[in-house]
C-alpha positions in Angstrom: -0.1 -0.1 0.2 1.3 3.2 -0.8 2.2 4.3 2.6 1.5 8.5 1.8 -2.3 7.5 1.2 -4.7 6.1 3.6 -7.6 5.1 1.7 -10.7 3.9 3.6 -13.7 2.1 2.0 -17.1 1.5 3.5 -19.8 -0.3 2.3 -23.5 -0.8 3.3 -25.2 -3.7 1.3 -28.7 -4.5 1.8 -31.2 -6.4 0.4 -33.3 -3.4 -1.3 -29.9 -1.6 -2.3 -26.0 -0.6 -1.4 -24.2 2.7 -0.9 -20.5 2.8 -0.7 -18.0 5.7 0.5 -14.4 5.9 -0.3 -12.5 8.5 2.1 -9.2 10.0 1.2 -7.8 10.0 5.0 -5.2 12.4 4.1 -7.3 15.1 2.7 -10.7 13.9 3.9 -11.8 14.1 0.3 -14.7 11.4 -0.2 -16.6 9.8 -3.0 -20.1 7.7 -2.6 -22.0 5.6 -4.9 -25.2 3.6 -5.2 -26.0 0.3 -6.6 -28.5 -2.7 -6.4 -29.2 -5.0 -3.8 -26.2 -6.9 -2.0 -27.3 -9.8 0.0 -25.1 -13.1 0.5 -28.2 -15.3 1.3 -30.9 -13.8 -1.2 -28.8 -13.6 -4.5 -24.8 -14.2 -3.9 -24.2 -13.7 -7.7 -26.0 -10.2 -8.1 -24.2 -9.1 -4.5 -20.8 -9.9 -6.1 -21.9 -8.0 -9.2 -22.6 -4.7 -7.2 -19.8 -5.0 -4.9 -17.6 -5.1 -7.8 -19.2 -2.2 -9.5 -18.9 0.1 -6.5 -15.2 -0.9 -5.9 -14.1 -0.2 -9.2 -15.8 3.0 -10.1 -14.8 4.5 -6.5 -11.5 3.8 -7.1 -11.5 5.0 -10.9 -13.2 8.3 -9.6 -10.5 8.6 -6.8 -7.6 7.6 -9.0 -6.6 5.1 -6.7 -6.0 1.0 -6.9 -8.1 -1.5 -4.5 -4.5 -2.7 -3.0 -3.9 0.6 -1.6 -7.5 0.5 -0.1 -8.5 -0.5 3.8 -12.2 -1.8 3.4 -15.1 -2.9 5.1 -18.2 -4.6 4.1 -21.3 -4.4 5.9 -23.6 -6.9 4.1 -26.9 -8.4 4.4 -26.2 -12.0 5.3 -22.8 -12.0 6.5 -23.9 -13.7 9.3 -23.9 -16.7 7.5 -20.3 -17.8 7.8 -19.8 -20.0 4.9 -21.2 -17.1 2.5 -19.0 -14.5 4.1 -15.9 -16.7 3.8 -17.0 -17.4 -0.1 -17.0 -13.8 -0.4 -13.4 -12.9 1.4 -12.0 -15.8 -1.0 -13.1 -13.9 -4.2 -11.4 -10.9 -2.9 -8.5 -12.5 -1.5 -5.4 -10.1 -1.8 -7.2 -7.5 -3.7 -7.4 -5.0 -0.8 -4.8 -3.6 1.5 -7.0 -5.0 4.2 -10.9 -6.1 4.0 -13.2 -7.0 6.7 -16.5 -8.2 5.9 -19.3 -8.4 8.6 -23.3 -8.2 8.7 -25.1 -5.0 7.9 -26.2 -5.5 11.5 -22.5 -4.7 12.8 -22.1 -1.7 10.7 -25.8 -0.5 11.5 -24.4 -0.4 15.5 -21.5 1.1 14.9 -22.8 3.9 13.2 -26.0 4.2 15.4 -24.0 5.7 18.4 -20.3 6.0 17.0 -19.4 3.0 18.5 -20.7 3.5 21.7 -23.1 0.8 23.4 -26.7 0.7 22.3 -29.4 -1.3 20.7 -29.8 -1.4 17.0 -32.8 -2.8 15.5 -33.0 -2.5 11.4 -36.1 -2.8 9.4 -35.6 -2.9 5.8 -36.4 -5.8 3.5 -35.4 -7.7 6.1 -35.2 -7.4 9.8 -31.9 -7.8 12.2 -31.0 -6.7 15.6 -28.0 -5.8 17.4 -26.9 -5.1 20.8 -23.6 -3.6 21.7 -22.8 -4.0 25.3 -20.7 -2.1 27.9 -18.4 -5.0 27.6 -17.7 -4.4 24.1 -19.4 -7.5 22.8 -22.1 -7.8 20.3 -25.3 -10.0 20.3 -27.0 -10.5 17.4 -30.7 -11.2 17.2 -32.6 -12.4 14.3 -31.1 -12.2 10.7 -32.2 -15.8 9.7 -33.4 -14.4 6.5 -36.8 -14.6 4.6 -37.7 -18.0 4.9 -36.8 -18.4 8.6 -37.3 -15.3 10.1 -37.3 -11.6 9.2 -40.5 -10.6 11.4 -41.1 -7.2 11.7 -39.5 -6.4 8.1 -41.0 -5.4 4.6 -40.8 -8.7 2.7 -42.8 -10.2 5.7 -45.3 -7.5 5.8 -45.9 -7.8 2.2 -46.1 -11.7 2.7 -48.9 -11.3 5.3 -50.7 -9.0 3.4 -50.6 -11.5 0.6 -51.8 -14.3 2.9 -54.7 -12.2 4.2 -55.7 -11.3 0.5 -55.6 -15.1 -0.7 -57.9 -15.9 2.9 -60.3 -13.6 1.5 -60.5 -15.0 -2.1 -60.6 -18.6 -0.4 -63.7 -18.3 2.1 -65.2 -14.5 1.9 -68.2 -14.0 -0.6 -68.5 -10.5 0.6 -67.1 -7.3 -0.6 -63.1 -7.4 -1.4 -61.2 -5.2 1.4 -59.1 -2.4 0.2 -55.9 -4.3 1.0 -56.9 -7.3 -0.8 -58.1 -5.1 -4.0 -54.4 -3.3 -3.8 -53.2 -7.2 -4.0 -55.1 -8.2 -6.6 -53.9 -5.3 -8.8 -50.1 -5.6 -8.3 -50.0 -9.4 -8.4 -53.1 -10.4 -10.3 -56.9 -10.9 -9.6 -57.0 -14.6 -8.7 -55.3 -17.0 -6.6 -53.4 -18.5 -9.4 -51.8 -15.1 -10.3 -50.9 -14.4 -6.8 -49.2 -17.8 -6.2 -47.2 -17.7 -9.6 -45.8 -14.0 -8.6 -45.3 -15.6 -5.1 -43.0 -18.3 -6.4 -40.6 -16.5 -8.4 -40.5 -13.2 -6.4 -37.5 -12.4 -4.4 -37.7 -10.8 -0.8 -36.6 -7.6 -2.5 -39.7 -7.8 -4.8 -41.8 -8.3 -1.8 -40.8 -5.5 0.0 -41.7 -3.1 -3.0 -45.4 -2.9 -1.8 -44.7 -2.0 2.1 -45.4 1.8 1.5 -48.4 1.5 -0.3 -50.0 -1.4 2.3 -49.3 1.1 4.8 -51.2 4.0 3.2 -54.1 2.0 4.0 -53.7 2.1 7.7 -56.8 3.3 9.3 -58.9 3.0 6.2 -58.9 -0.7 6.0 -59.6 -3.5 8.9 -57.9 -5.9 6.9 -54.8 -3.8 6.3 -54.8 -3.0 10.3 -54.7 -6.0 11.4 -51.9 -6.9 9.0 -49.8 -3.6 10.0 -50.7 -4.5 14.0 -49.2 -7.9 13.1 -45.8 -6.4 11.6 -46.0 -4.0 14.9 -46.2 -6.7 17.3 -43.3 -8.3 15.5 -41.1 -5.1 15.6 -42.1 -4.8 19.5 -40.8 -8.1 19.8 -37.6 -8.0 17.9 -36.8 -4.7 20.2 -37.5 -6.5 23.6 -35.3 -9.7 22.6 -32.3 -7.5 21.3 -32.4 -5.6 24.5 -32.6 -8.1 26.6 -32.3 -7.3 30.2 -30.1 -4.3 29.3 -31.2 -0.6 29.8 -29.3 0.4 26.5 -31.2 3.3 24.1 -32.7 2.0 21.2 -31.9 3.2 17.8 -34.7 2.2 14.9 -33.1 1.9 11.3 -34.1 1.2 7.8 -36.8 2.1 5.4 -39.5 0.7 7.7 -38.1 2.4 10.7 -39.5 5.9 10.7 -43.1 4.6 9.6 -43.0 1.5 12.6 -41.6 3.9 15.1 -44.9 6.3 15.1 -47.0 3.4 15.6 -45.0 1.8 18.6 -46.5 1.5 22.1 -45.2 4.7 24.3 -42.8 2.6 26.6 -40.9 1.5 23.9 -40.7 5.0 22.1 -39.5 6.4 25.5 -36.4 3.9 25.1 -35.4 5.3 21.6 -32.7 7.7 20.7 -31.6 9.6 17.3 -29.2 7.9 15.1 -25.6 9.3 15.3 -25.0 8.0 12.1 -25.6 5.1 9.3 -24.6 1.7 8.6 -22.2 3.4 5.9 -21.0 5.9 8.5 -20.3 2.4 10.6 -18.3 0.8 8.2 -16.0 3.6 7.4 -15.5 3.7 11.1 -14.8 0.5 11.5 -12.2 0.8 8.3 -10.7 3.8 10.0 -10.0 1.9 13.2 -8.1 -0.7 11.6 -5.8 2.0 10.5 -5.7 3.3 13.9 -6.9 6.5 13.1 -10.2 6.5 15.0 -11.0 5.3 18.5 -11.7 1.5 19.1 -14.5 1.4 21.4 -15.3 -2.1 20.4 -14.3 -5.7 19.8 -15.8 -7.6 17.4 -16.9 -11.3 18.0 -14.4 -13.6 16.3 -17.6 -15.5 14.8 -19.0 -12.5 13.7 -16.5 -11.4 10.8 -13.9 -12.3 8.1 -10.9 -10.6 7.9 -8.1 -10.6 5.8 -4.8 -8.7 5.3 -3.5 -7.9 1.7 
């Protein structure tokens, strides 16, 4: 690595999209880009494609080489060690230093500047992480669409579709506003809906969450689905907080709209985020260079790490 340049790259990769920031730590100049979904468990090949685009384009913009860069990838699905190791193998020796962690880790770093906090991220998927005063991380959830992700955008739409199918199956009365929405978007019959659901990715499921929330207070069926979503969010917050009294930061595309519907006692635990998951990735990369306070130690089982 060029000893006169200290380059830091952070990537925040999620099921709905990704962002990256490259920093020249000598001049503090920054470059940022966005790309498509980066989830190792939903679509590994697409994740690699979008990471590659971000890295190459940013280095070209900054006129540096990847092997001069200290990188941290915070990626959905990286809690799957096999998937994270596979990604690390692909980038072996390409960076001066590379660390791969889950997006929950970068979120918890960004949320409170590396200080103890509870973070719950609600996007295409859902995950919680607690950064304890002992400087250990505790991960809650992150099992993906098939086995978990309750409180997420993808699961909210799944439950809305299930409610619509139930109406089509058993109701002989007028269709609810939620049922009408699902049928307009996916098809007017169980056959059409089933065909869509079989091929749709979690990202495609999550596309309809804002439309579903717009029906809140106007449709009893939508209200029931959203109340189920809020109960799942409350449960994830409670499990992630555990017996601690740490403050809670709610992040992700569904964070704000969900926060407004939480119970008062849960709202009282909330604080505003210090930064984003992308900020957290960059902070971790700077700590690896010794140019940011090291407030935390990541559990060995949570990372894949390589010095180029």
